[in-house]
N, C-alpha and C positions, 0 to 999 in steps of 0.2 A: 911288346906293350903299346897300346893305343890310348891316347887321351883325347876324350870327347868333351866339348863344351856344350852343354844342353841349356840354352836360354829359354826360360819358361816362366809364365805368369799364371798358369792354370792347369788343373789336374787333366783337362782334356789334352792339351799338348804334351804333357809329361807322359800320359798314357800312350799316346800316338808314338812318341819317341821311344818309349820302353818297347812297344811292339816292333818298331824298326830295328832297334838294338839287340833284341832278344836273342837271335841266333849269331850275333857277332861278338858279344862280350864274353871275355874270359876272366879268370881270377886275377890275371896280370894287368887288366885294363883299369882305367880311371875315368869316371864321368864326373865332371865339374858341374854342378847344377847351379846356375846363375838366376837369381830372382831379383828384379828390380821393383823397388816400391815407387811407384808413381803417385804423385798427389792426385786425388779425385778417385782412386781405385781402391778396393777393398784389399787391404794388405793379408786378409786371411787367405785369399785365393793363392798367393805366393807361398804361404805357409803350407797350405794343403798340397801344393804342387811338390814342394821339397819333400813332404812325407810320403807321397806317392813314389817319388824317385828312390828314396831309401828303400822301399820294400820291393819295387819292381825292377830295379837295375842290378840285382845280384846276378852273377857272382862278383861283379867289378866292384872297386873301391868307390864309394859316393862321398864326394865332397860338396858341401853347399856353400855358396858364396852369396851373401845378401848385400844389395847395393841400393842407393836411393838416386834418383835422377832420371836422365833420359836413357831409355833402354838401348839405343843405337850406340850412344857414347860409352855406356857401361860395358856393353859387349865388346866394342873396340878396345876398351882398357884391359879388359880381362885377357883378351887375345894377345895383347902386348906384353902383359905380365906373366903369362904362363905359356908353356910349350904346348900348345894344342895341336892336335893332328887333323880334327875336323869339328866344324860348328854344326850343330843340330837345332833347329827351331821350327816352330809351326808357322803356317802361312800368315796368321795374323794374331791378335793379342791373345787368342786361346779360346775365345767364346765361339763354337761352332756355328752359331746363328749371326755372327758379326761380319757378314760380308761387306764388301765395298760397292756401293751403288746397286745393292741387290744381287751382286754376283758373289755367292759364297766362296768361290775358289780363288778370288783375287788376292794376290799377296798384299800384305799391309806395307806401311811406310818403312818399317824397321827392316823387313826382308828385302825390299826395293833397295834401300841404302847399302845394305850389306852384300847382296849378290855379286856385284861387280868390284867390290872393295876389299873383301877379306882375303888375306894371303893363304888361307887354307880352304879345303873343299867346304862347301856349305850344302848341308842336306836339309831341305824343307819337307817336313813330314805332313801328310795329309791328315787333317783332323776331321773325323767322321761327324756328319750332321746328326744332331739329336733327333 
């Protein structure tokens, strides 16, 4: 059994993660889908991302965890609370057009904070541009 933590705020990130995990998941695996409600962002995006996860991450067991606050801190908290084998996240907030300084592939601040900090492997899935 492998337990993945998928931190996502968008359907784009969730779909990219589902594509990455498709050939890896078995019925014995679990995917914990973490959505973090940040002030100033549309909460519907996180809800839609959770719905995509429930439908696309089969045959694994999918558990959705909803939090409020800073995404980096909430990801760290869930990693500390649960026995997670791997962290999966997108390169930035989830909007394929939200590059950093015009560079669409640049990782966002959450990814940069977690890459050298997490005690488990971190997989950054590419989110295709629209």
